[in-house]
DRENDO-1510 file (C-alpha; in Angstrom, 1 decimal, always signed):
<recs>
REC; n; res; u; v; w
REC; 1; MET; -78.2; -36.1; +58.3 .
REC; 2; ALA; -81.0; -34.7; +60.5 .
REC; 3; GLU; -84.1; -36.9; +60.8 .
REC; 4; ALA; -86.9; -35.6; +58.6 .
REC; 5; ALA; -90.0; -34.2; +60.4 .
REC; 6; THR; -93.3; -36.0; +60.4 .
REC; 7; PRO; -95.5; -34.5; +57.7 .
REC; 8; GLU; -98.7; -32.9; +58.9 .
REC; 9; SER; -100.8; -33.8; +55.9 .
REC; 10; PHE; -100.8; -35.7; +52.6 .
REC; 11; LYS; -100.1; -32.6; +50.7 .
REC; 12; GLN; -97.0; -31.9; +52.7 .
REC; 13; TRP; -95.9; -35.4; +52.3 .
REC; 14; TRP; -96.3; -35.2; +48.6 .
REC; 15; SER; -94.5; -31.8; +48.4 .
REC; 16; ASN; -91.5; -33.2; +50.3 .
REC; 17; SER; -91.1; -36.1; +47.8 .
REC; 18; GLU; -91.5; -33.7; +44.8 .
REC; 19; ASP; -88.9; -31.3; +46.2 .
REC; 20; GLY; -86.4; -34.2; +46.7 .
REC; 21; MET; -86.8; -35.5; +43.1 .
REC; 22; LYS; -86.5; -32.0; +41.7 .
REC; 23; GLU; -83.3; -31.4; +43.5 .
REC; 24; ALA; -82.0; -34.7; +42.3 .
REC; 25; ARG; -82.8; -33.9; +38.7 .
REC; 26; LEU; -81.1; -30.5; +38.9 .
REC; 27; ALA; -78.0; -31.9; +40.5 .
REC; 28; THR; -77.8; -34.7; +37.9 .
REC; 29; ARG; -78.2; -32.2; +35.0 .
REC; 30; ASP; -75.4; -29.9; +36.4 .
REC; 31; LEU; -73.0; -32.8; +36.8 .
REC; 32; LEU; -73.7; -34.1; +33.3 .
REC; 33; LEU; -73.3; -30.6; +31.8 .
REC; 34; ASN; -69.9; -30.2; +33.6 .
REC; 35; LEU; -68.7; -33.6; +32.4 .
REC; 36; ARG; -69.7; -32.7; +28.8 .
REC; 37; LYS; -67.8; -29.4; +29.0 .
REC; 38; ASN; -64.7; -31.3; +30.3 .
REC; 39; GLN; -64.9; -33.7; +27.4 .
REC; 40; VAL; -65.1; -30.9; +24.9 .
REC; 41; GLU; -62.2; -29.0; +26.4 .
REC; 42; GLU; -60.0; -32.1; +26.5 .
REC; 43; ALA; -61.0; -33.0; +23.0 .
REC; 44; SER; -59.8; -29.6; +21.8 .
REC; 45; LYS; -56.3; -30.1; +23.3 .
REC; 46; PRO; -53.8; -32.6; +21.5 .
REC; 47; ASP; -52.6; -33.9; +24.9 .
REC; 48; ALA; -56.0; -34.3; +26.4 .
REC; 49; GLY; -55.9; -38.1; +26.0 .
REC; 50; LEU; -52.5; -38.4; +27.7 .
REC; 51; ASP; -51.9; -38.9; +31.3 .
REC; 52; GLN; -49.8; -36.6; +33.4 .
REC; 53; VAL; -46.5; -38.4; +33.1 .
REC; 54; VAL; -46.6; -38.7; +29.4 .
REC; 55; ARG; -47.6; -35.0; +29.1 .
REC; 56; GLU; -44.7; -33.9; +31.3 .
REC; 57; GLN; -42.3; -36.0; +29.1 .
REC; 58; LYS; -43.6; -34.4; +26.0 .
REC; 59; GLU; -43.3; -30.9; +27.4 .
REC; 60; LYS; -39.8; -31.6; +28.5 .
REC; 61; LYS; -39.0; -33.1; +25.0 .
REC; 62; GLU; -40.3; -30.0; +23.3 .
REC; 63; LYS; -38.2; -27.8; +25.7 .
REC; 64; VAL; -35.1; -29.9; +25.0 .
REC; 65; TYR; -35.5; -29.7; +21.2 .
REC; 66; THR; -36.3; -26.0; +21.3 .
REC; 67; GLN; -33.1; -25.4; +23.2 .
REC; 68; ALA; -31.2; -27.7; +20.8 .
REC; 69; ALA; -32.5; -25.7; +17.8 .
REC; 70; LYS; -31.1; -22.5; +19.5 .
REC; 71; HIS; -27.8; -24.3; +20.0 .
REC; 72; MET; -27.7; -25.4; +16.3 .
REC; 73; ASP; -28.3; -21.8; +15.2 .
REC; 74; VAL; -25.3; -20.7; +17.2 .
REC; 75; ILE; -23.3; -23.7; +16.1 .
REC; 76; ASN; -24.0; -22.9; +12.4 .
REC; 77; THR; -23.2; -19.3; +12.9 .
REC; 78; ALA; -20.0; -20.3; +14.7 .
REC; 79; ALA; -19.1; -22.6; +11.8 .
REC; 80; ASP; -19.5; -19.7; +9.3 .
REC; 81; CYS; -17.3; -17.6; +11.6 .
REC; 82; VAL; -14.6; -20.3; +11.7 .
REC; 83; GLN; -14.6; -20.4; +7.9 .
REC; 84; ASN; -14.4; -16.6; +7.7 .
REC; 85; VAL; -11.6; -16.7; +10.3 .
REC; 86; GLU; -9.6; -19.2; +8.2 .
REC; 87; ARG; -10.0; -17.0; +5.2 .
REC; 88; ALA; -9.0; -14.0; +7.2 .
REC; 89; LEU; -5.9; -15.8; +8.5 .
REC; 90; THR; -4.8; -16.7; +4.9 .
REC; 91; GLN; -5.3; -13.2; +3.6 .
REC; 92; THR; -3.7; -11.5; +6.6 .
REC; 93; ASN; -0.7; -13.7; +6.2 .
REC; 94; ASP; -0.6; -12.7; +2.5 .
REC; 95; SER; -0.8; -9.1; +3.6 .
REC; 96; ILE; +2.1; -9.6; +5.9 .
REC; 97; VAL; +4.1; -11.1; +3.0 .
REC; 98; GLN; +3.3; -8.2; +0.8 .
REC; 99; LEU; +4.3; -5.7; +3.5 .
REC; 100; THR; +7.5; -7.6; +4.0 .
REC; 101; HIS; +8.4; -7.6; +0.3 .
REC; 102; GLU; +7.7; -3.9; +0.1 .
REC; 103; LEU; +9.9; -3.3; +3.2 .
REC; 104; TYR; +12.7; -5.3; +1.7 .
REC; 105; LYS; +12.5; -3.3; -1.6 .
REC; 106; GLY; +12.4; +0.0; +0.4 .
REC; 107; GLN; +15.3; -1.1; +2.5 .
REC; 108; ALA; +17.4; -1.9; -0.6 .
REC; 109; ASN; +16.7; +1.5; -2.0 .
REC; 110; ASN; +17.4; +3.1; +1.4 .
REC; 111; GLN; +20.8; +1.3; +1.5 .
REC; 112; ILE; +21.6; +2.6; -2.0 .
REC; 113; ASN; +20.6; +6.1; -0.9 .
REC; 114; GLU; +22.7; +6.1; +2.3 .
REC; 115; LEU; +25.8; +4.8; +0.5 .
REC; 116; ARG; +25.4; +7.5; -2.2 .
REC; 117; GLN; +25.1; +10.2; +0.5 .
REC; 118; GLU; +28.1; +8.7; +2.3 .
REC; 119; LEU; +30.2; +8.7; -0.8 .
REC; 120; ARG; +29.2; +12.2; -1.8 .
REC; 121; ASN; +30.1; +13.5; +1.7 .
REC; 122; ASN; +33.7; +12.6; +0.8 .
REC; 123; ARG; +33.8; +15.1; -2.1 .
REC; 124; PRO; +36.5; +17.8; -2.0 .
REC; 125; THR; +35.6; +20.9; +0.0 .
REC; 126; ALA; +35.2; +23.0; -3.1 .
REC; 127; GLU; +32.6; +20.6; -4.5 .
REC; 128; ASN; +30.9; +19.5; -1.3 .
REC; 129; PHE; +27.8; +21.8; -1.4 .
REC; 130; LYS; +24.1; +21.1; -1.4 .
REC; 131; ASP; +23.3; +20.7; -5.0 .
REC; 132; SER; +20.2; +19.3; -6.8 .
REC; 133; LEU; +21.4; +15.8; -6.4 .
REC; 134; SER; +21.9; +16.2; -2.6 .
REC; 135; GLU; +18.3; +17.6; -2.3 .
REC; 136; ALA; +17.0; +14.6; -4.4 .
REC; 137; LEU; +18.8; +12.1; -2.2 .
REC; 138; SER; +17.6; +13.8; +1.0 .
REC; 139; SER; +14.0; +13.9; -0.3 .
REC; 140; GLU; +14.2; +10.2; -1.3 .
REC; 141; HIS; +15.6; +9.2; +2.2 .
REC; 142; LYS; +12.7; +11.0; +3.9 .
REC; 143; ILE; +10.1; +9.3; +1.7 .
REC; 144; LEU; +11.7; +5.9; +2.3 .
REC; 145; SER; +11.9; +6.4; +6.0 .
REC; 146; SER; +8.3; +7.5; +6.2 .
REC; 147; ASN; +7.2; +4.4; +4.1 .
REC; 148; ARG; +9.2; +2.1; +6.3 .
REC; 149; ALA; +7.6; +3.4; +9.5 .
REC; 150; GLU; +4.1; +3.1; +8.0 .
REC; 151; LEU; +4.7; -0.4; +6.6 .
REC; 152; LEU; +6.2; -1.6; +9.9 .
REC; 153; ALA; +3.2; -0.4; +11.9 .
REC; 154; LEU; +0.9; -2.2; +9.5 .
REC; 155; LYS; +3.0; -5.4; +9.7 .
REC; 156; GLU; +2.9; -5.4; +13.5 .
REC; 157; ASP; -0.9; -4.8; +13.4 .
REC; 158; GLY; -1.2; -7.7; +11.0 .
REC; 159; LYS; +0.8; -10.0; +13.3 .
REC; 160; ASP; -1.5; -9.0; +16.2 .
REC; 161; ILE; -4.6; -9.7; +14.1 .
REC; 162; VAL; -3.2; -13.2; +13.1 .
REC; 163; SER; -2.6; -14.0; +16.8 .
REC; 164; LYS; -6.1; -12.9; +17.8 .
REC; 165; LEU; -7.7; -14.7; +14.9 .
REC; 166; ARG; -6.0; -18.0; +16.0 .
REC; 167; GLU; -7.2; -17.4; +19.5 .
REC; 168; GLN; -10.7; -16.7; +18.3 .
REC; 169; ARG; -10.7; -19.8; +16.2 .
REC; 170; SER; -9.8; -21.9; +19.3 .
REC; 171; VAL; -12.6; -20.1; +21.3 .
REC; 172; LEU; -15.2; -20.8; +18.6 .
REC; 173; SER; -14.2; -24.5; +18.4 .
REC; 174; ALA; -14.3; -24.9; +22.1 .
REC; 175; HIS; -17.6; -23.1; +22.4 .
REC; 176; THR; -19.1; -25.2; +19.6 .
REC; 177; GLY; -17.9; -28.4; +21.3 .
REC; 178; GLU; -19.5; -27.3; +24.6 .
REC; 179; ARG; -22.8; -26.7; +22.9 .
REC; 180; ARG; -22.8; -30.1; +21.2 .
REC; 181; VAL; -22.0; -31.8; +24.5 .
REC; 182; GLY; -24.8; -29.9; +26.1 .
REC; 183; MET; -27.2; -30.9; +23.4 .
REC; 184; LEU; -26.3; -34.6; +23.7 .
REC; 185; ARG; -26.6; -34.4; +27.5 .
REC; 186; ASP; -30.1; -32.8; +27.3 .
REC; 187; ILE; -31.3; -35.3; +24.7 .
REC; 188; GLY; -29.9; -38.1; +26.8 .
REC; 189; THR; -32.0; -37.0; +29.8 .
REC; 190; LEU; -35.2; -37.8; +27.7 .
REC; 191; ASN; -34.5; -41.5; +28.0 .
REC; 192; GLU; -34.7; -41.4; +31.9 .
REC; 193; LYS; -37.8; -42.8; +33.4 .
REC; 194; VAL; -40.2; -40.5; +35.3 .
REC; 195; THR; -41.8; -41.6; +38.6 .
REC; 196; MET; -44.7; -39.6; +39.9 .
REC; 197; VAL; -44.5; -38.9; +43.6 .
REC; 198; PRO; -47.9; -38.3; +45.4 .
REC; 199; GLU; -48.3; -34.9; +47.0 .
REC; 200; GLY; -48.0; -34.8; +50.7 .
REC; 201; ASP; -45.9; -37.9; +50.8 .
REC; 202; ASP; -43.6; -38.0; +53.8 .
REC; 203; GLU; -40.9; -39.6; +51.7 .
REC; 204; ASN; -40.7; -36.8; +49.2 .
REC; 205; ASN; -37.3; -35.8; +50.3 .
REC; 206; SER; -35.9; -39.3; +50.4 .
REC; 207; PRO; -32.9; -40.2; +48.2 .
REC; 208; LYS; -35.1; -42.6; +46.2 .
REC; 209; ALA; -37.6; -39.9; +45.5 .
REC; 210; LYS; -34.8; -37.6; +44.4 .
REC; 211; LYS; -33.4; -40.2; +42.2 .
REC; 212; HIS; -36.6; -40.8; +40.3 .
REC; 213; ALA; -37.8; -37.2; +40.2 .
REC; 214; GLY; -37.6; -37.1; +36.4 .
REC; 215; PRO; -35.2; -35.6; +33.8 .
REC; 216; VAL; -33.6; -32.3; +34.6 .
REC; 217; ILE; -33.7; -30.0; +31.6 .
REC; 218; ARG; -30.4; -28.0; +31.5 .
REC; 219; ASP; -31.0; -24.3; +31.4 .
REC; 220; VAL; -28.1; -22.7; +29.6 .
REC; 221; PRO; -28.4; -19.0; +29.9 .
REC; 222; THR; -24.6; -18.9; +30.4 .
REC; 223; LEU; -23.9; -20.6; +27.1 .
REC; 224; ASP; -26.4; -18.2; +25.4 .
REC; 225; SER; -24.8; -15.1; +26.7 .
REC; 226; GLU; -21.3; -16.5; +26.0 .
REC; 227; GLY; -22.4; -17.4; +22.5 .
REC; 228; ASP; -23.6; -13.9; +21.8 .
REC; 229; SER; -20.4; -12.4; +23.2 .
REC; 230; VAL; -18.1; -14.8; +21.2 .
REC; 231; ILE; -19.9; -14.2; +17.9 .
REC; 232; LYS; -19.8; -10.4; +18.5 .
REC; 233; ALA; -16.1; -10.5; +19.3 .
REC; 234; CYS; -15.5; -12.6; +16.2 .
REC; 235; LEU; -17.4; -10.2; +14.0 .
REC; 236; GLN; -15.5; -7.2; +15.4 .
REC; 237; LEU; -12.2; -9.0; +14.7 .
REC; 238; LEU; -13.3; -9.7; +11.2 .
REC; 239; ASP; -14.2; -6.1; +10.7 .
REC; 240; ARG; -10.7; -5.2; +11.9 .
REC; 241; TYR; -9.2; -7.7; +9.5 .
REC; 242; ASN; -11.2; -6.2; +6.6 .
REC; 243; THR; -10.0; -2.7; +7.5 .
REC; 244; HIS; -6.4; -3.9; +7.7 .
REC; 245; ARG; -6.6; -5.8; +4.4 .
REC; 246; GLY; -7.9; -2.8; +2.5 .
REC; 247; LYS; -5.4; -0.5; +4.2 .
REC; 248; THR; -2.5; -2.9; +3.3 .
REC; 249; LEU; -3.4; -3.0; -0.3 .
REC; 250; GLU; -3.8; +0.8; -0.5 .
REC; 251; THR; -0.6; +1.4; +1.5 .
REC; 252; THR; +1.6; -1.0; -0.5 .
REC; 253; GLU; +0.5; +0.5; -3.8 .
REC; 254; ARG; +1.0; +4.0; -2.6 .
REC; 255; CYS; +4.4; +3.3; -1.0 .
REC; 256; PHE; +5.4; +1.6; -4.3 .
REC; 257; GLY; +4.4; +4.6; -6.3 .
REC; 258; LYS; +6.2; +7.1; -4.0 .
REC; 259; ARG; +9.3; +4.9; -3.9 .
REC; 260; GLU; +9.5; +4.5; -7.6 .
REC; 261; GLU; +8.9; +8.2; -8.2 .
REC; 262; ALA; +11.6; +9.2; -5.7 .
REC; 263; LYS; +14.0; +6.7; -7.3 .
REC; 264; SER; +13.3; +7.9; -10.8 .
REC; 265; ARG; +13.8; +11.5; -9.7 .
REC; 266; THR; +17.1; +10.7; -8.0 .
REC; 267; GLU; +18.4; +8.7; -11.1 .
REC; 268; GLU; +17.4; +11.5; -13.5 .
REC; 269; THR; +19.1; +14.1; -11.2 .
REC; 270; LEU; +22.2; +11.9; -11.0 .
REC; 271; VAL; +22.4; +11.6; -14.7 .
REC; 272; LYS; +22.0; +15.3; -15.2 .
REC; 273; ARG; +24.6; +16.0; -12.5 .
REC; 274; VAL; +27.2; +13.7; -14.1 .
REC; 275; GLU; +26.6; +15.2; -17.5 .
REC; 276; GLN; +26.9; +18.7; -16.0 .
REC; 277; MET; +30.2; +17.8; -14.3 .
REC; 278; SER; +31.6; +16.2; -17.4 .
REC; 279; ASN; +30.9; +19.3; -19.5 .
REC; 280; ARG; +32.3; +21.5; -16.8 .
REC; 281; ARG; +35.5; +19.4; -16.6 .
REC; 282; GLU; +35.9; +19.5; -20.4 .
REC; 283; ASP; +35.6; +23.3; -20.4 .
REC; 284; LEU; +38.1; +23.6; -17.6 .
REC; 285; GLU; +40.6; +21.2; -19.2 .
REC; 286; LYS; +40.3; +23.1; -22.5 .
REC; 287; GLN; +40.9; +26.4; -20.7 .
REC; 288; LEU; +43.8; +24.9; -18.7 .
REC; 289; ARG; +45.4; +23.7; -22.0 .
REC; 290; ASP; +45.1; +27.2; -23.4 .
REC; 291; VAL; +46.6; +28.7; -20.3 .
REC; 292; LYS; +49.5; +26.3; -20.3 .
REC; 293; ALA; +50.1; +27.0; -24.0 .
REC; 294; ALA; +50.0; +30.8; -23.3 .
REC; 295; ILE; +52.5; +30.3; -20.4 .
REC; 296; VAL; +54.9; +28.3; -22.5 .
REC; 297; LYS; +54.7; +30.9; -25.3 .
REC; 298; GLY; +55.0; +33.7; -22.8 .
REC; 299; GLU; +58.1; +32.2; -21.2 .
REC; 300; ARG; +59.7; +31.6; -24.6 .
REC; 301; GLU; +58.9; +35.1; -25.9 .
REC; 302; LEU; +60.0; +36.9; -22.7 .
REC; 303; GLU; +63.2; +34.9; -22.6 .
REC; 304; SER; +63.9; +36.0; -26.2 .
REC; 305; SER; +63.0; +39.6; -25.4 .
REC; 306; TYR; +65.3; +39.7; -22.3 .
REC; 307; ARG; +68.2; +38.4; -24.5 .
REC; 308; ARG; +67.6; +41.2; -27.0 .
REC; 309; LEU; +67.0; +43.9; -24.3 .
REC; 310; SER; +69.4; +46.8; -24.3 .
REC; 311; PRO; +70.6; +47.9; -20.9 .
REC; 312; ALA; +69.8; +51.5; -21.8 .
REC; 313; ASP; +66.2; +50.8; -22.8 .
REC; 314; THR; +64.5; +51.3; -19.5 .
REC; 315; ALA; +61.0; +51.7; -20.9 .
REC; 316; LYS; +61.2; +48.3; -22.6 .
REC; 317; LYS; +62.7; +46.8; -19.4 .
REC; 318; GLU; +59.7; +48.1; -17.4 .
REC; 319; LYS; +57.3; +46.6; -20.0 .
REC; 320; LEU; +59.0; +43.2; -19.8 .
REC; 321; THR; +58.9; +43.4; -16.1 .
REC; 322; ALA; +55.1; +44.0; -16.2 .
REC; 323; ASP; +54.8; +41.1; -18.7 .
REC; 324; SER; +56.7; +38.9; -16.3 .
REC; 325; GLU; +54.4; +39.8; -13.5 .
REC; 326; LEU; +51.4; +39.0; -15.7 .
REC; 327; LEU; +53.0; +35.7; -16.6 .
REC; 328; ASP; +53.4; +34.9; -12.9 .
REC; 329; LYS; +49.7; +35.8; -12.4 .
REC; 330; LEU; +48.8; +33.5; -15.3 .
REC; 331; LYS; +50.8; +30.7; -13.6 .
REC; 332; GLY; +48.7; +31.2; -10.4 .
REC; 333; VAL; +45.6; +31.0; -12.5 .
REC; 334; ARG; +47.0; +27.8; -14.0 .
REC; 335; ASP; +47.5; +26.3; -10.6 .
REC; 336; LYS; +44.0; +27.3; -9.6 .
REC; 337; LEU; +42.5; +25.8; -12.7 .
REC; 338; ALA; +44.5; +22.6; -12.2 .
REC; 339; GLU; +43.2; +22.3; -8.7 .
REC; 340; ASP; +39.7; +23.0; -9.8 .
REC; 341; VAL; +40.0; +20.3; -12.6 .
REC; 342; LYS; +41.3; +17.9; -10.0 .
REC; 343; ASN; +38.4; +18.5; -7.7 .
REC; 344; LYS; +36.0; +18.2; -10.6 .
REC; 345; VAL; +37.5; +14.9; -11.6 .
REC; 346; THR; +37.3; +13.6; -8.1 .
REC; 347; ALA; +33.7; +14.7; -7.7 .
REC; 348; LEU; +32.8; +13.2; -11.1 .
REC; 349; GLU; +34.4; +9.9; -10.2 .
REC; 350; ILE; +32.3; +9.9; -7.0 .
REC; 351; ASP; +29.1; +10.6; -8.9 .
REC; 352; ASN; +29.9; +7.9; -11.5 .
REC; 353; THR; +30.5; +5.5; -8.6 .
REC; 354; CYS; +27.1; +6.5; -7.2 .
REC; 355; LYS; +25.6; +5.9; -10.6 .
REC; 356; ARG; +27.0; +2.3; -10.6 .
REC; 357; ILE; +25.7; +1.4; -7.2 .
REC; 358; ASN; +23.0; -1.3; -7.0 .
REC; 359; ALA; +21.3; -3.2; -4.2 .
REC; 360; ALA; +23.9; -5.9; -4.1 .
REC; 361; LYS; +26.9; -3.5; -3.8 .
REC; 362; ALA; +25.0; -1.4; -1.2 .
REC; 363; GLY; +24.2; -4.5; +0.9 .
REC; 364; GLU; +27.8; -5.7; +0.7 .
REC; 365; ALA; +29.1; -2.3; +1.8 .
REC; 366; LYS; +26.7; -2.2; +4.7 .
REC; 367; LEU; +27.6; -5.7; +5.7 .
REC; 368; LYS; +31.3; -4.9; +5.8 .
REC; 369; LYS; +30.6; -1.7; +7.7 .
REC; 370; ASP; +28.4; -3.5; +10.3 .
REC; 371; PHE; +30.6; -6.6; +10.6 .
REC; 372; PRO; +34.2; -5.5; +10.0 .
REC; 373; MET; +35.5; -8.9; +11.2 .
REC; 374; LEU; +34.1; -10.5; +8.1 .
REC; 375; GLN; +36.8; -8.6; +6.0 .
REC; 376; ARG; +39.9; -10.6; +5.4 .
REC; 377; SER; +43.0; -9.1; +6.9 .
REC; 378; SER; +46.1; -8.4; +4.9 .
REC; 379; SER; +48.1; -11.1; +6.7 .
REC; 380; ALA; +45.4; -13.7; +5.7 .
REC; 381; SER; +45.7; -12.5; +2.1 .
REC; 382; ALA; +49.5; -12.7; +2.2 .
REC; 383; LEU; +49.3; -16.2; +3.6 .
REC; 384; GLN; +46.8; -17.3; +0.9 .
REC; 385; LYS; +49.1; -15.8; -1.7 .
REC; 386; LYS; +52.1; -17.5; -0.3 .
REC; 387; GLY; +50.2; -20.8; -0.2 .
REC; 388; ASN; +49.2; -20.4; -3.8 .
REC; 389; ASP; +52.8; -19.6; -4.8 .
REC; 390; TRP; +54.0; -22.7; -3.0 .
REC; 391; ARG; +51.4; -24.9; -4.7 .
REC; 392; ASN; +52.3; -23.4; -8.1 .
REC; 393; GLN; +56.0; -24.0; -7.4 .
REC; 394; THR; +55.4; -27.6; -6.4 .
REC; 395; GLY; +53.2; -28.2; -9.4 .
REC; 396; SER; +55.9; -26.9; -11.8 .
REC; 397; THR; +58.5; -29.0; -10.1 .
REC; 398; MET; +56.4; -32.1; -10.5 .
REC; 399; ASN; +55.8; -31.2; -14.2 .
REC; 400; ASN; +59.5; -30.9; -14.8 .
REC; 401; MET; +60.2; -34.2; -13.1 .
REC; 402; SER; +57.5; -35.9; -15.3 .
REC; 403; THR; +59.0; -34.3; -18.4 .
REC; 404; ALA; +62.5; -35.4; -17.5 .
REC; 405; SER; +61.3; -38.9; -17.0 .
REC; 406; THR; +60.1; -39.1; -20.6 .
REC; 407; VAL; +63.5; -37.9; -22.0 .
REC; 408; SER; +66.1; -40.5; -23.0 .
REC; 409; PRO; +69.1; -40.8; -20.5 .
REC; 410; ALA; +71.4; -40.5; -23.5 .
REC; 411; GLY; +70.2; -37.0; -24.2 .
REC; 412; GLU; +71.3; -35.8; -27.6 .
REC; 413; SER; +74.5; -38.0; -27.8 .
REC; 414; LYS; +74.5; -40.2; -30.9 .
REC; 415; SER; +77.2; -42.6; -29.6 .
REC; 416; LEU; +75.3; -43.2; -26.4 .
REC; 417; LYS; +72.1; -43.8; -28.4 .
REC; 418; ALA; +73.9; -46.3; -30.7 .
REC; 419; ALA; +75.4; -48.1; -27.6 .
REC; 420; GLY; +71.9; -48.4; -26.2 .
REC; 421; MET; +70.6; -49.8; -29.4 .
REC; 422; GLY; +73.4; -52.4; -29.4 .
REC; 423; LEU; +72.6; -53.5; -25.8 .
REC; 424; SER; +69.0; -53.9; -26.7 .
REC; 425; GLN; +69.8; -56.2; -29.6 .
</recs>
């Protein structure tokens, strides 16, 4: 400080002292006011009474538990998603089972349809035309093929959904585990001791300073973004499952209705066709009997007329010749009717066979057609028959021997029997 100047008078000396005390009073007042303001501000804050280390620990604790609360929200949401995924897996597997059952039923009807069409293609040429039954069978085959394609597509989609649901369940479980581990690790860092390092210390970068630099709060923006994407993907997959489930129920019911309607229409048409063929065959057989009776009567009458014919009666001879030609024509009609009846009987037998076909017979026929080696050969049947004959012959021989052993050696001879009785006595 600079040395004070010598006062010139008492008044100046007094003034200098007064100025110094006034300045001291003002400075004291300002300091006390500032200290009071600091106390009021610190009293208004909950952490005002804590030191810097404790305050930092509390801030870090709040940050850790805030992050843990976010983790728990995601974990709870993921747990709900896992339950929904389990439910979706169960119902999707049930959808696949329903689709499979409907496919099996449709395939059984399709095998019956194909076997009927194959049998009806073997009808005689005169009967092998596109009638109402052929149209019904063709329409049924188209419906069954369309249903099968639609059901197979839904089944494959269901299998893909099941596979992705299982993958999503694994992803949700792994992501939940990662968040729980992260929470425990963050909470575990709160137990580490904090050592304050003075600013400007030359040893700030030393390994010891780095070791006691305080807890490191793990920032997990990656987990947060992954959690959002995982939950979003899960919800999208569940929406896809809901769509598939509804479509499965609607499709199976619709395919069942179309299949049963086509089956009923085919069966009704088949019954009508059999009845129609039966009536036509009866009419033809009746007409054929009348023609045969007329031919027999005509032959007999013409033969009698020819015996009584006079050689000079040319007019009657010409008439008998015309009648003979008419008889020959009637014989041609008879042959034609007989052939028609034969064709009608063959076609009727085929239609009756189609009427008796069921799923078991159709499946057996398809199995024999696809695997002809499963059918026993004639030589194998002959060998089996020969073996059965040999066993029967051997059995009868043994029976005869056992019967013979129970008969007396004496046979029916009374003398031999009496001699035997004497020896026994």
